[in-house]
PDB file with SEQRES, HELIX, SHEET and CRYST1 records, atoms N, CA, C and O in Angstrom:
SEQRES   1 A   88  UNK UNK UNK UNK UNK UNK UNK UNK UNK UNK UNK UNK UNK          
SEQRES   2 A   88  UNK UNK UNK UNK UNK UNK UNK UNK UNK UNK UNK UNK UNK          
SEQRES   3 A   88  UNK UNK UNK UNK UNK UNK UNK UNK UNK UNK UNK UNK UNK          
SEQRES   4 A   88  UNK UNK UNK UNK UNK UNK UNK UNK UNK UNK UNK UNK UNK          
SEQRES   5 A   88  UNK UNK UNK UNK UNK UNK UNK UNK UNK UNK UNK UNK UNK          
SEQRES   6 A   88  UNK UNK UNK UNK UNK UNK UNK UNK UNK UNK UNK UNK UNK          
SEQRES   7 A   88  UNK UNK UNK UNK UNK UNK UNK UNK UNK UNK                      
HELIX    1 AA1 UNK A   12  UNK A   25  1                                  14    
HELIX    2 AA2 UNK A   29  UNK A   49  1                                  21    
HELIX    3 AA3 UNK A   55  UNK A   66  1                                  12    
HELIX    4 AA4 UNK A   73  UNK A   87  1                                  15    
CRYST1    1.000    1.000    1.000  90.00  90.00  90.00 P 1           1          
ATOM      1  N   UNK A   1      37.496  16.110 -67.700  1.00  0.00           N  
ATOM      2  CA  UNK A   1      37.485  14.689 -67.485  1.00  0.00           C  
ATOM      3  C   UNK A   1      36.083  14.166 -67.802  1.00  0.00           C  
ATOM      4  O   UNK A   1      35.088  14.637 -67.250  1.00  0.00           O  
ATOM      5  N   UNK A   2      36.027  13.195 -68.688  1.00  0.00           N  
ATOM      6  CA  UNK A   2      34.747  12.610 -69.076  1.00  0.00           C  
ATOM      7  C   UNK A   2      34.718  11.176 -68.570  1.00  0.00           C  
ATOM      8  O   UNK A   2      35.443  10.328 -69.088  1.00  0.00           O  
ATOM      9  N   UNK A   3      33.899  10.892 -67.573  1.00  0.00           N  
ATOM     10  CA  UNK A   3      33.909   9.548 -67.028  1.00  0.00           C  
ATOM     11  C   UNK A   3      32.532   8.903 -66.945  1.00  0.00           C  
ATOM     12  O   UNK A   3      32.402   7.814 -66.386  1.00  0.00           O  
ATOM     13  N   UNK A   4      31.512   9.539 -67.480  1.00  0.00           N  
ATOM     14  CA  UNK A   4      30.197   8.900 -67.545  1.00  0.00           C  
ATOM     15  C   UNK A   4      29.670   9.017 -68.964  1.00  0.00           C  
ATOM     16  O   UNK A   4      30.085   9.882 -69.735  1.00  0.00           O  
ATOM     17  N   UNK A   5      28.754   8.134 -69.284  1.00  0.00           N  
ATOM     18  CA  UNK A   5      28.178   8.137 -70.626  1.00  0.00           C  
ATOM     19  C   UNK A   5      26.690   8.422 -70.536  1.00  0.00           C  
ATOM     20  O   UNK A   5      26.017   8.044 -69.576  1.00  0.00           O  
ATOM     21  N   UNK A   6      26.203   9.091 -71.550  1.00  0.00           N  
ATOM     22  CA  UNK A   6      24.767   9.276 -71.731  1.00  0.00           C  
ATOM     23  C   UNK A   6      24.464   8.750 -73.125  1.00  0.00           C  
ATOM     24  O   UNK A   6      25.070   9.187 -74.104  1.00  0.00           O  
ATOM     25  N   UNK A   7      23.545   7.828 -73.214  1.00  0.00           N  
ATOM     26  CA  UNK A   7      23.199   7.252 -74.511  1.00  0.00           C  
ATOM     27  C   UNK A   7      21.721   7.478 -74.782  1.00  0.00           C  
ATOM     28  O   UNK A   7      20.904   7.516 -73.862  1.00  0.00           O  
ATOM     29  N   UNK A   8      21.391   7.628 -76.065  1.00  0.00           N  
ATOM     30  CA  UNK A   8      19.995   7.729 -76.461  1.00  0.00           C  
ATOM     31  C   UNK A   8      19.843   7.219 -77.890  1.00  0.00           C  
ATOM     32  O   UNK A   8      20.815   7.130 -78.640  1.00  0.00           O  
ATOM     33  N   UNK A   9      18.650   6.898 -78.237  1.00  0.00           N  
ATOM     34  CA  UNK A   9      18.370   6.398 -79.585  1.00  0.00           C  
ATOM     35  C   UNK A   9      17.870   7.550 -80.445  1.00  0.00           C  
ATOM     36  O   UNK A   9      17.212   8.474 -79.966  1.00  0.00           O  
ATOM     37  N   UNK A  10      18.201   7.467 -81.726  1.00  0.00           N  
ATOM     38  CA  UNK A  10      17.716   8.459 -82.679  1.00  0.00           C  
ATOM     39  C   UNK A  10      17.518   7.781 -84.027  1.00  0.00           C  
ATOM     40  O   UNK A  10      18.038   6.695 -84.283  1.00  0.00           O  
ATOM     41  N   UNK A  11      16.769   8.437 -84.863  1.00  0.00           N  
ATOM     42  CA  UNK A  11      16.572   7.909 -86.217  1.00  0.00           C  
ATOM     43  C   UNK A  11      17.836   8.181 -87.035  1.00  0.00           C  
ATOM     44  O   UNK A  11      18.634   9.043 -86.665  1.00  0.00           O  
ATOM     45  N   UNK A  12      18.027   7.463 -88.131  1.00  0.00           N  
ATOM     46  CA  UNK A  12      19.186   7.740 -88.987  1.00  0.00           C  
ATOM     47  C   UNK A  12      19.199   9.189 -89.489  1.00  0.00           C  
ATOM     48  O   UNK A  12      20.262   9.795 -89.622  1.00  0.00           O  
ATOM     49  N   UNK A  13      18.023   9.735 -89.763  1.00  0.00           N  
ATOM     50  CA  UNK A  13      17.950  11.120 -90.237  1.00  0.00           C  
ATOM     51  C   UNK A  13      18.405  12.097 -89.154  1.00  0.00           C  
ATOM     52  O   UNK A  13      19.116  13.061 -89.439  1.00  0.00           O  
ATOM     53  N   UNK A  14      17.994  11.843 -87.917  1.00  0.00           N  
ATOM     54  CA  UNK A  14      18.420  12.705 -86.808  1.00  0.00           C  
ATOM     55  C   UNK A  14      19.922  12.617 -86.597  1.00  0.00           C  
ATOM     56  O   UNK A  14      20.584  13.626 -86.352  1.00  0.00           O  
ATOM     57  N   UNK A  15      20.451  11.413 -86.691  1.00  0.00           N  
ATOM     58  CA  UNK A  15      21.893  11.220 -86.527  1.00  0.00           C  
ATOM     59  C   UNK A  15      22.659  11.968 -87.612  1.00  0.00           C  
ATOM     60  O   UNK A  15      23.660  12.626 -87.328  1.00  0.00           O  
ATOM     61  N   UNK A  16      22.189  11.869 -88.857  1.00  0.00           N  
ATOM     62  CA  UNK A  16      22.846  12.573 -89.961  1.00  0.00           C  
ATOM     63  C   UNK A  16      22.769  14.087 -89.778  1.00  0.00           C  
ATOM     64  O   UNK A  16      23.733  14.799 -90.058  1.00  0.00           O  
ATOM     65  N   UNK A  17      21.630  14.573 -89.312  1.00  0.00           N  
ATOM     66  CA  UNK A  17      21.456  16.006 -89.088  1.00  0.00           C  
ATOM     67  C   UNK A  17      22.422  16.513 -88.024  1.00  0.00           C  
ATOM     68  O   UNK A  17      23.059  17.552 -88.201  1.00  0.00           O  
ATOM     69  N   UNK A  18      22.530  15.780 -86.924  1.00  0.00           N  
ATOM     70  CA  UNK A  18      23.441  16.156 -85.842  1.00  0.00           C  
ATOM     71  C   UNK A  18      24.882  16.096 -86.326  1.00  0.00           C  
ATOM     72  O   UNK A  18      25.683  16.976 -86.008  1.00  0.00           O  
ATOM     73  N   UNK A  19      25.217  15.065 -87.092  1.00  0.00           N  
ATOM     74  CA  UNK A  19      26.583  14.932 -87.608  1.00  0.00           C  
ATOM     75  C   UNK A  19      26.928  16.103 -88.525  1.00  0.00           C  
ATOM     76  O   UNK A  19      28.039  16.631 -88.470  1.00  0.00           O  
ATOM     77  N   UNK A  20      25.988  16.505 -89.360  1.00  0.00           N  
ATOM     78  CA  UNK A  20      26.228  17.641 -90.250  1.00  0.00           C  
ATOM     79  C   UNK A  20      26.402  18.925 -89.448  1.00  0.00           C  
ATOM     80  O   UNK A  20      27.309  19.710 -89.723  1.00  0.00           O  
ATOM     81  N   UNK A  21      25.550  19.142 -88.470  1.00  0.00           N  
ATOM     82  CA  UNK A  21      25.658  20.348 -87.643  1.00  0.00           C  
ATOM     83  C   UNK A  21      26.985  20.376 -86.895  1.00  0.00           C  
ATOM     84  O   UNK A  21      27.622  21.425 -86.802  1.00  0.00           O  
ATOM     85  N   UNK A  22      27.404  19.235 -86.364  1.00  0.00           N  
ATOM     86  CA  UNK A  22      28.688  19.163 -85.656  1.00  0.00           C  
ATOM     87  C   UNK A  22      29.835  19.471 -86.604  1.00  0.00           C  
ATOM     88  O   UNK A  22      30.761  20.203 -86.256  1.00  0.00           O  
ATOM     89  N   UNK A  23      29.767  18.909 -87.802  1.00  0.00           N  
ATOM     90  CA  UNK A  23      30.814  19.165 -88.797  1.00  0.00           C  
ATOM     91  C   UNK A  23      30.872  20.648 -89.141  1.00  0.00           C  
ATOM     92  O   UNK A  23      31.959  21.221 -89.212  1.00  0.00           O  
ATOM     93  N   UNK A  24      29.729  21.270 -89.353  1.00  0.00           N  
ATOM     94  CA  UNK A  24      29.691  22.702 -89.676  1.00  0.00           C  
ATOM     95  C   UNK A  24      30.213  23.554 -88.522  1.00  0.00           C  
ATOM     96  O   UNK A  24      30.790  24.619 -88.740  1.00  0.00           O  
ATOM     97  N   UNK A  25      30.006  23.078 -87.291  1.00  0.00           N  
ATOM     98  CA  UNK A  25      30.503  23.797 -86.115  1.00  0.00           C  
ATOM     99  C   UNK A  25      31.984  23.525 -85.880  1.00  0.00           C  
ATOM    100  O   UNK A  25      32.624  24.199 -85.072  1.00  0.00           O  
ATOM    101  N   UNK A  26      32.525  22.540 -86.585  1.00  0.00           N  
ATOM    102  CA  UNK A  26      33.945  22.236 -86.450  1.00  0.00           C  
ATOM    103  C   UNK A  26      34.290  21.428 -85.209  1.00  0.00           C  
ATOM    104  O   UNK A  26      35.416  21.485 -84.715  1.00  0.00           O  
ATOM    105  N   UNK A  27      33.318  20.678 -84.707  1.00  0.00           N  
ATOM    106  CA  UNK A  27      33.559  19.847 -83.517  1.00  0.00           C  
ATOM    107  C   UNK A  27      32.995  18.450 -83.762  1.00  0.00           C  
ATOM    108  O   UNK A  27      32.217  18.238 -84.692  1.00  0.00           O  
ATOM    109  N   UNK A  28      33.394  17.507 -82.921  1.00  0.00           N  
ATOM    110  CA  UNK A  28      32.866  16.150 -83.100  1.00  0.00           C  
ATOM    111  C   UNK A  28      31.444  16.064 -82.546  1.00  0.00           C  
ATOM    112  O   UNK A  28      30.977  16.952 -81.833  1.00  0.00           O  
ATOM    113  N   UNK A  29      30.775  14.974 -82.894  1.00  0.00           N  
ATOM    114  CA  UNK A  29      29.367  14.803 -82.519  1.00  0.00           C  
ATOM    115  C   UNK A  29      29.188  14.807 -81.003  1.00  0.00           C  
ATOM    116  O   UNK A  29      28.241  15.407 -80.495  1.00  0.00           O  
ATOM    117  N   UNK A  30      30.087  14.145 -80.279  1.00  0.00           N  
ATOM    118  CA  UNK A  30      29.969  14.112 -78.813  1.00  0.00           C  
ATOM    119  C   UNK A  30      30.037  15.510 -78.221  1.00  0.00           C  
ATOM    120  O   UNK A  30      29.228  15.871 -77.366  1.00  0.00           O  
ATOM    121  N   UNK A  31      31.003  16.294 -78.679  1.00  0.00           N  
ATOM    122  CA  UNK A  31      31.142  17.660 -78.173  1.00  0.00           C  
ATOM    123  C   UNK A  31      29.917  18.495 -78.536  1.00  0.00           C  
ATOM    124  O   UNK A  31      29.442  19.293 -77.728  1.00  0.00           O  
ATOM    125  N   UNK A  32      29.408  18.309 -79.751  1.00  0.00           N  
ATOM    126  CA  UNK A  32      28.229  19.053 -80.195  1.00  0.00           C  
ATOM    127  C   UNK A  32      27.026  18.728 -79.314  1.00  0.00           C  
ATOM    128  O   UNK A  32      26.328  19.625 -78.842  1.00  0.00           O  
ATOM    129  N   UNK A  33      26.791  17.427 -79.098  1.00  0.00           N  
ATOM    130  CA  UNK A  33      25.647  17.022 -78.275  1.00  0.00           C  
ATOM    131  C   UNK A  33      25.804  17.471 -76.832  1.00  0.00           C  
ATOM    132  O   UNK A  33      24.835  17.901 -76.206  1.00  0.00           O  
ATOM    133  N   UNK A  34      27.020  17.375 -76.297  1.00  0.00           N  
ATOM    134  CA  UNK A  34      27.270  17.810 -74.916  1.00  0.00           C  
ATOM    135  C   UNK A  34      26.981  19.304 -74.776  1.00  0.00           C  
ATOM    136  O   UNK A  34      26.296  19.722 -73.842  1.00  0.00           O  
ATOM    137  N   UNK A  35      27.504  20.107 -75.706  1.00  0.00           N  
ATOM    138  CA  UNK A  35      27.274  21.563 -75.639  1.00  0.00           C  
ATOM    139  C   UNK A  35      25.795  21.899 -75.770  1.00  0.00           C  
ATOM    140  O   UNK A  35      25.276  22.734 -75.029  1.00  0.00           O  
ATOM    141  N   UNK A  36      25.113  21.247 -76.713  1.00  0.00           N  
ATOM    142  CA  UNK A  36      23.685  21.520 -76.916  1.00  0.00           C  
ATOM    143  C   UNK A  36      22.871  21.121 -75.686  1.00  0.00           C  
ATOM    144  O   UNK A  36      21.975  21.853 -75.265  1.00  0.00           O  
ATOM    145  N   UNK A  37      23.184  19.965 -75.114  1.00  0.00           N  
ATOM    146  CA  UNK A  37      22.451  19.500 -73.933  1.00  0.00           C  
ATOM    147  C   UNK A  37      22.695  20.418 -72.743  1.00  0.00           C  
ATOM    148  O   UNK A  37      21.762  20.742 -72.008  1.00  0.00           O  
ATOM    149  N   UNK A  38      23.945  20.840 -72.549  1.00  0.00           N  
ATOM    150  CA  UNK A  38      24.255  21.726 -71.418  1.00  0.00           C  
ATOM    151  C   UNK A  38      23.598  23.093 -71.577  1.00  0.00           C  
ATOM    152  O   UNK A  38      23.105  23.665 -70.605  1.00  0.00           O  
ATOM    153  N   UNK A  39      23.593  23.618 -72.807  1.00  0.00           N  
ATOM    154  CA  UNK A  39      22.920  24.907 -73.042  1.00  0.00           C  
ATOM    155  C   UNK A  39      21.431  24.795 -72.730  1.00  0.00           C  
ATOM    156  O   UNK A  39      20.863  25.661 -72.065  1.00  0.00           O  
ATOM    157  N   UNK A  40      20.806  23.725 -73.212  1.00  0.00           N  
ATOM    158  CA  UNK A  40      19.375  23.535 -72.963  1.00  0.00           C  
ATOM    159  C   UNK A  40      19.102  23.346 -71.475  1.00  0.00           C  
ATOM    160  O   UNK A  40      18.150  23.915 -70.941  1.00  0.00           O  
ATOM    161  N   UNK A  41      19.928  22.554 -70.808  1.00  0.00           N  
ATOM    162  CA  UNK A  41      19.739  22.317 -69.369  1.00  0.00           C  
ATOM    163  C   UNK A  41      19.881  23.607 -68.576  1.00  0.00           C  
ATOM    164  O   UNK A  41      19.058  23.895 -67.708  1.00  0.00           O  
ATOM    165  N   UNK A  42      20.911  24.382 -68.866  1.00  0.00           N  
ATOM    166  CA  UNK A  42      21.118  25.649 -68.149  1.00  0.00           C  
ATOM    167  C   UNK A  42      19.977  26.624 -68.382  1.00  0.00           C  
ATOM    168  O   UNK A  42      19.561  27.324 -67.459  1.00  0.00           O  
ATOM    169  N   UNK A  43      19.466  26.675 -69.607  1.00  0.00           N  
ATOM    170  CA  UNK A  43      18.359  27.582 -69.913  1.00  0.00           C  
ATOM    171  C   UNK A  43      17.089  27.170 -69.168  1.00  0.00           C  
ATOM    172  O   UNK A  43      16.393  28.021 -68.613  1.00  0.00           O  
ATOM    173  N   UNK A  44      16.789  25.898 -69.151  1.00  0.00           N  
ATOM    174  CA  UNK A  44      15.592  25.417 -68.449  1.00  0.00           C  
ATOM    175  C   UNK A  44      15.706  25.685 -66.955  1.00  0.00           C  
ATOM    176  O   UNK A  44      14.739  26.123 -66.331  1.00  0.00           O  
ATOM    177  N   UNK A  45      16.870  25.428 -66.376  1.00  0.00           N  
ATOM    178  CA  UNK A  45      17.080  25.691 -64.948  1.00  0.00           C  
ATOM    179  C   UNK A  45      16.956  27.182 -64.661  1.00  0.00           C  
ATOM    180  O   UNK A  45      16.333  27.571 -63.673  1.00  0.00           O  
ATOM    181  N   UNK A  46      17.543  28.020 -65.514  1.00  0.00           N  
ATOM    182  CA  UNK A  46      17.468  29.475 -65.329  1.00  0.00           C  
ATOM    183  C   UNK A  46      16.011  29.939 -65.343  1.00  0.00           C  
ATOM    184  O   UNK A  46      15.605  30.755 -64.515  1.00  0.00           O  
ATOM    185  N   UNK A  47      15.230  29.417 -66.287  1.00  0.00           N  
ATOM    186  CA  UNK A  47      13.821  29.812 -66.382  1.00  0.00           C  
ATOM    187  C   UNK A  47      13.039  29.414 -65.134  1.00  0.00           C  
ATOM    188  O   UNK A  47      12.134  30.137 -64.716  1.00  0.00           O  
ATOM    189  N   UNK A  48      13.371  28.290 -64.544  1.00  0.00           N  
ATOM    190  CA  UNK A  48      12.641  27.830 -63.362  1.00  0.00           C  
ATOM    191  C   UNK A  48      13.116  28.490 -62.074  1.00  0.00           C  
ATOM    192  O   UNK A  48      12.374  28.538 -61.093  1.00  0.00           O  
ATOM    193  N   UNK A  49      14.334  28.993 -62.066  1.00  0.00           N  
ATOM    194  CA  UNK A  49      14.860  29.644 -60.865  1.00  0.00           C  
ATOM    195  C   UNK A  49      14.562  31.137 -60.835  1.00  0.00           C  
ATOM    196  O   UNK A  49      14.645  31.766 -59.780  1.00  0.00           O  
ATOM    197  N   UNK A  50      14.222  31.697 -61.964  1.00  0.00           N  
ATOM    198  CA  UNK A  50      14.032  33.136 -62.070  1.00  0.00           C  
ATOM    199  C   UNK A  50      12.582  33.504 -61.746  1.00  0.00           C  
ATOM    200  O   UNK A  50      11.642  32.893 -62.253  1.00  0.00           O  
ATOM    201  N   UNK A  51      12.429  34.496 -60.909  1.00  0.00           N  
ATOM    202  CA  UNK A  51      11.104  34.977 -60.547  1.00  0.00           C  
ATOM    203  C   UNK A  51      10.743  36.145 -61.465  1.00  0.00           C  
ATOM    204  O   UNK A  51      11.458  37.146 -61.514  1.00  0.00           O  
ATOM    205  N   UNK A  52       9.640  36.012 -62.186  1.00  0.00           N  
ATOM    206  CA  UNK A  52       9.211  37.070 -63.101  1.00  0.00           C  
ATOM    207  C   UNK A  52       7.917  37.674 -62.575  1.00  0.00           C  
ATOM    208  O   UNK A  52       6.924  36.976 -62.374  1.00  0.00           O  
ATOM    209  N   UNK A  53       7.948  38.974 -62.357  1.00  0.00           N  
ATOM    210  CA  UNK A  53       6.780  39.680 -61.835  1.00  0.00           C  
ATOM    211  C   UNK A  53       6.320  40.734 -62.827  1.00  0.00           C  
ATOM    212  O   UNK A  53       7.130  41.335 -63.534  1.00  0.00           O  
ATOM    213  N   UNK A  54       5.015  40.953 -62.873  1.00  0.00           N  
ATOM    214  CA  UNK A  54       4.486  42.051 -63.669  1.00  0.00           C  
ATOM    215  C   UNK A  54       4.893  43.363 -62.994  1.00  0.00           C  
ATOM    216  O   UNK A  54       5.357  43.357 -61.854  1.00  0.00           O  
ATOM    217  N   UNK A  55       4.724  44.459 -63.680  1.00  0.00           N  
ATOM    218  CA  UNK A  55       5.088  45.768 -63.128  1.00  0.00           C  
ATOM    219  C   UNK A  55       4.310  46.037 -61.841  1.00  0.00           C  
ATOM    220  O   UNK A  55       4.882  46.523 -60.866  1.00  0.00           O  
ATOM    221  N   UNK A  56       3.022  45.729 -61.828  1.00  0.00           N  
ATOM    222  CA  UNK A  56       2.225  45.986 -60.616  1.00  0.00           C  
ATOM    223  C   UNK A  56       2.662  45.063 -59.473  1.00  0.00           C  
ATOM    224  O   UNK A  56       2.690  45.481 -58.316  1.00  0.00           O  
ATOM    225  N   UNK A  57       3.003  43.811 -59.793  1.00  0.00           N  
ATOM    226  CA  UNK A  57       3.494  42.907 -58.753  1.00  0.00           C  
ATOM    227  C   UNK A  57       4.858  43.352 -58.234  1.00  0.00           C  
ATOM    228  O   UNK A  57       5.144  43.214 -57.045  1.00  0.00           O  
ATOM    229  N   UNK A  58       5.699  43.885 -59.118  1.00  0.00           N  
ATOM    230  CA  UNK A  58       6.997  44.422 -58.688  1.00  0.00           C  
ATOM    231  C   UNK A  58       6.789  45.560 -57.696  1.00  0.00           C  
ATOM    232  O   UNK A  58       7.458  45.637 -56.665  1.00  0.00           O  
ATOM    233  N   UNK A  59       5.855  46.436 -58.026  1.00  0.00           N  
ATOM    234  CA  UNK A  59       5.571  47.574 -57.141  1.00  0.00           C  
ATOM    235  C   UNK A  59       5.068  47.103 -55.776  1.00  0.00           C  
ATOM    236  O   UNK A  59       5.492  47.620 -54.742  1.00  0.00           O  
ATOM    237  N   UNK A  60       4.165  46.122 -55.777  1.00  0.00           N  
ATOM    238  CA  UNK A  60       3.651  45.586 -54.511  1.00  0.00           C  
ATOM    239  C   UNK A  60       4.762  44.926 -53.699  1.00  0.00           C  
ATOM    240  O   UNK A  60       4.818  45.083 -52.479  1.00  0.00           O  
ATOM    241  N   UNK A  61       5.638  44.196 -54.366  1.00  0.00           N  
ATOM    242  CA  UNK A  61       6.742  43.519 -53.692  1.00  0.00           C  
ATOM    243  C   UNK A  61       7.678  44.534 -53.048  1.00  0.00           C  
ATOM    244  O   UNK A  61       8.057  44.386 -51.886  1.00  0.00           O  
ATOM    245  N   UNK A  62       8.050  45.562 -53.802  1.00  0.00           N  
ATOM    246  CA  UNK A  62       8.952  46.591 -53.272  1.00  0.00           C  
ATOM    247  C   UNK A  62       8.297  47.361 -52.129  1.00  0.00           C  
ATOM    248  O   UNK A  62       8.958  47.713 -51.152  1.00  0.00           O  
ATOM    249  N   UNK A  63       7.004  47.620 -52.253  1.00  0.00           N  
ATOM    250  CA  UNK A  63       6.283  48.316 -51.182  1.00  0.00           C  
ATOM    251  C   UNK A  63       6.294  47.473 -49.906  1.00  0.00           C  
ATOM    252  O   UNK A  63       6.480  48.002 -48.810  1.00  0.00           O  
ATOM    253  N   UNK A  64       6.096  46.173 -50.052  1.00  0.00           N  
ATOM    254  CA  UNK A  64       6.121  45.280 -48.881  1.00  0.00           C  
ATOM    255  C   UNK A  64       7.504  45.264 -48.242  1.00  0.00           C  
ATOM    256  O   UNK A  64       7.616  45.209 -47.018  1.00  0.00           O  
ATOM    257  N   UNK A  65       8.551  45.311 -49.049  1.00  0.00           N  
ATOM    258  CA  UNK A  65       9.912  45.341 -48.501  1.00  0.00           C  
ATOM    259  C   UNK A  65      10.199  46.656 -47.778  1.00  0.00           C  
ATOM    260  O   UNK A  65      10.887  46.682 -46.758  1.00  0.00           O  
ATOM    261  N   UNK A  66       9.660  47.740 -48.322  1.00  0.00           N  
ATOM    262  CA  UNK A  66       9.912  49.061 -47.738  1.00  0.00           C  
ATOM    263  C   UNK A  66       9.115  49.312 -46.460  1.00  0.00           C  
ATOM    264  O   UNK A  66       9.513  50.135 -45.636  1.00  0.00           O  
ATOM    265  N   UNK A  67       8.005  48.617 -46.291  1.00  0.00           N  
ATOM    266  CA  UNK A  67       7.193  48.838 -45.090  1.00  0.00           C  
ATOM    267  C   UNK A  67       6.739  47.496 -44.511  1.00  0.00           C  
ATOM    268  O   UNK A  67       5.581  47.104 -44.659  1.00  0.00           O  
ATOM    269  N   UNK A  68       7.660  46.803 -43.858  1.00  0.00           N  
ATOM    270  CA  UNK A  68       7.295  45.501 -43.282  1.00  0.00           C  
ATOM    271  C   UNK A  68       6.319  45.674 -42.126  1.00  0.00           C  
ATOM    272  O   UNK A  68       6.306  46.722 -41.480  1.00  0.00           O  
ATOM    273  N   UNK A  69       5.506  44.663 -41.858  1.00  0.00           N  
ATOM    274  CA  UNK A  69       4.561  44.753 -40.741  1.00  0.00           C  
ATOM    275  C   UNK A  69       5.300  44.694 -39.407  1.00  0.00           C  
ATOM    276  O   UNK A  69       6.432  44.219 -39.324  1.00  0.00           O  
ATOM    277  N   UNK A  70       4.643  45.179 -38.385  1.00  0.00           N  
ATOM    278  CA  UNK A  70       5.206  45.116 -37.038  1.00  0.00           C  
ATOM    279  C   UNK A  70       5.282  43.652 -36.604  1.00  0.00           C  
ATOM    280  O   UNK A  70       4.411  42.857 -36.954  1.00  0.00           O  
ATOM    281  N   UNK A  71       6.312  43.295 -35.850  1.00  0.00           N  
ATOM    282  CA  UNK A  71       6.384  41.916 -35.350  1.00  0.00           C  
ATOM    283  C   UNK A  71       5.207  41.622 -34.425  1.00  0.00           C  
ATOM    284  O   UNK A  71       4.786  42.474 -33.642  1.00  0.00           O  
ATOM    285  N   UNK A  72       4.697  40.428 -34.527  1.00  0.00           N  
ATOM    286  CA  UNK A  72       3.579  40.017 -33.669  1.00  0.00           C  
ATOM    287  C   UNK A  72       4.093  39.809 -32.243  1.00  0.00           C  
ATOM    288  O   UNK A  72       5.294  39.639 -32.035  1.00  0.00           O  
ATOM    289  N   UNK A  73       3.189  39.822 -31.266  1.00  0.00           N  
ATOM    290  CA  UNK A  73       3.615  39.564 -29.880  1.00  0.00           C  
ATOM    291  C   UNK A  73       4.342  38.218 -29.740  1.00  0.00           C  
ATOM    292  O   UNK A  73       5.309  38.106 -28.986  1.00  0.00           O  
ATOM    293  N   UNK A  74       3.880  37.220 -30.456  1.00  0.00           N  
ATOM    294  CA  UNK A  74       4.519  35.903 -30.395  1.00  0.00           C  
ATOM    295  C   UNK A  74       5.953  35.967 -30.930  1.00  0.00           C  
ATOM    296  O   UNK A  74       6.861  35.367 -30.356  1.00  0.00           O  
ATOM    297  N   UNK A  75       6.149  36.693 -32.025  1.00  0.00           N  
ATOM    298  CA  UNK A  75       7.494  36.834 -32.585  1.00  0.00           C  
ATOM    299  C   UNK A  75       8.398  37.610 -31.631  1.00  0.00           C  
ATOM    300  O   UNK A  75       9.562  37.253 -31.446  1.00  0.00           O  
ATOM    301  N   UNK A  76       7.865  38.667 -31.028  1.00  0.00           N  
ATOM    302  CA  UNK A  76       8.657  39.438 -30.064  1.00  0.00           C  
ATOM    303  C   UNK A  76       9.091  38.558 -28.893  1.00  0.00           C  
ATOM    304  O   UNK A  76      10.234  38.631 -28.441  1.00  0.00           O  
ATOM    305  N   UNK A  77       8.176  37.731 -28.411  1.00  0.00           N  
ATOM    306  CA  UNK A  77       8.490  36.829 -27.305  1.00  0.00           C  
ATOM    307  C   UNK A  77       9.583  35.841 -27.718  1.00  0.00           C  
ATOM    308  O   UNK A  77      10.503  35.567 -26.948  1.00  0.00           O  
ATOM    309  N   UNK A  78       9.477  35.318 -28.920  1.00  0.00           N  
ATOM    310  CA  UNK A  78      10.485  34.375 -29.418  1.00  0.00           C  
ATOM    311  C   UNK A  78      11.842  35.042 -29.569  1.00  0.00           C  
ATOM    312  O   UNK A  78      12.873  34.431 -29.287  1.00  0.00           O  
ATOM    313  N   UNK A  79      11.845  36.301 -30.016  1.00  0.00           N  
ATOM    314  CA  UNK A  79      13.108  37.033 -30.171  1.00  0.00           C  
ATOM    315  C   UNK A  79      13.775  37.246 -28.817  1.00  0.00           C  
ATOM    316  O   UNK A  79      14.990  37.096 -28.688  1.00  0.00           O  
ATOM    317  N   UNK A  80      12.977  37.598 -27.802  1.00  0.00           N  
ATOM    318  CA  UNK A  80      13.529  37.782 -26.452  1.00  0.00           C  
ATOM    319  C   UNK A  80      14.119  36.476 -25.927  1.00  0.00           C  
ATOM    320  O   UNK A  80      15.206  36.459 -25.349  1.00  0.00           O  
ATOM    321  N   UNK A  81      13.393  35.394 -26.135  1.00  0.00           N  
ATOM    322  CA  UNK A  81      13.860  34.088 -25.675  1.00  0.00           C  
ATOM    323  C   UNK A  81      15.168  33.713 -26.381  1.00  0.00           C  
ATOM    324  O   UNK A  81      16.098  33.214 -25.748  1.00  0.00           O  
ATOM    325  N   UNK A  82      15.234  33.951 -27.668  1.00  0.00           N  
ATOM    326  CA  UNK A  82      16.447  33.643 -28.436  1.00  0.00           C  
ATOM    327  C   UNK A  82      17.635  34.457 -27.929  1.00  0.00           C  
ATOM    328  O   UNK A  82      18.719  33.914 -27.714  1.00  0.00           O  
ATOM    329  N   UNK A  83      17.429  35.755 -27.739  1.00  0.00           N  
ATOM    330  CA  UNK A  83      18.525  36.619 -27.259  1.00  0.00           C  
ATOM    331  C   UNK A  83      19.011  36.182 -25.875  1.00  0.00           C  
ATOM    332  O   UNK A  83      20.211  36.169 -25.600  1.00  0.00           O  
ATOM    333  N   UNK A  84      18.059  35.826 -25.013  1.00  0.00           N  
ATOM    334  CA  UNK A  84      18.415  35.386 -23.661  1.00  0.00           C  
ATOM    335  C   UNK A  84      19.244  34.103 -23.723  1.00  0.00           C  
ATOM    336  O   UNK A  84      20.248  33.983 -23.022  1.00  0.00           O  
ATOM    337  N   UNK A  85      18.837  33.156 -24.546  1.00  0.00           N  
ATOM    338  CA  UNK A  85      19.577  31.892 -24.683  1.00  0.00           C  
ATOM    339  C   UNK A  85      20.948  32.118 -25.311  1.00  0.00           C  
ATOM    340  O   UNK A  85      21.918  31.453 -24.949  1.00  0.00           O  
ATOM    341  N   UNK A  86      21.024  33.029 -26.221  1.00  0.00           N  
ATOM    342  CA  UNK A  86      22.283  33.305 -26.920  1.00  0.00           C  
ATOM    343  C   UNK A  86      23.310  33.934 -25.993  1.00  0.00           C  
ATOM    344  O   UNK A  86      24.506  33.679 -26.130  1.00  0.00           O  
ATOM    345  N   UNK A  87      22.857  34.751 -25.052  1.00  0.00           N  
ATOM    346  CA  UNK A  87      23.765  35.420 -24.120  1.00  0.00           C  
ATOM    347  C   UNK A  87      24.255  34.478 -23.035  1.00  0.00           C  
ATOM    348  O   UNK A  87      25.313  34.713 -22.451  1.00  0.00           O  
ATOM    349  N   UNK A  88      23.521  33.430 -22.755  1.00  0.00           N  
ATOM    350  CA  UNK A  88      23.916  32.477 -21.696  1.00  0.00           C  
ATOM    351  C   UNK A  88      24.864  31.433 -22.199  1.00  0.00           C  
ATOM    352  O   UNK A  88      25.287  30.564 -21.437  1.00  0.00           O  
TER     353      UNK A  88                                                      
END                                                                             
């Protein structure tokens, strides 16, 4: 279901280029632009959501996961308080 519009301006040369590419792909210009925009949007979002670490940073991260620090006294107190409230 297509119920919103996105409009933009382009030069005649850009319009002709897009029309030719759409024709070669065997789809109309709207479908071509929609697919291209969605591919670009998904790629940009993926790049921003993905965490990339160097090998040494990966090792440090995994080491931190494998040996977490002891809970602080304040955290232990909060955990006891939470458990007590949860049981009541």
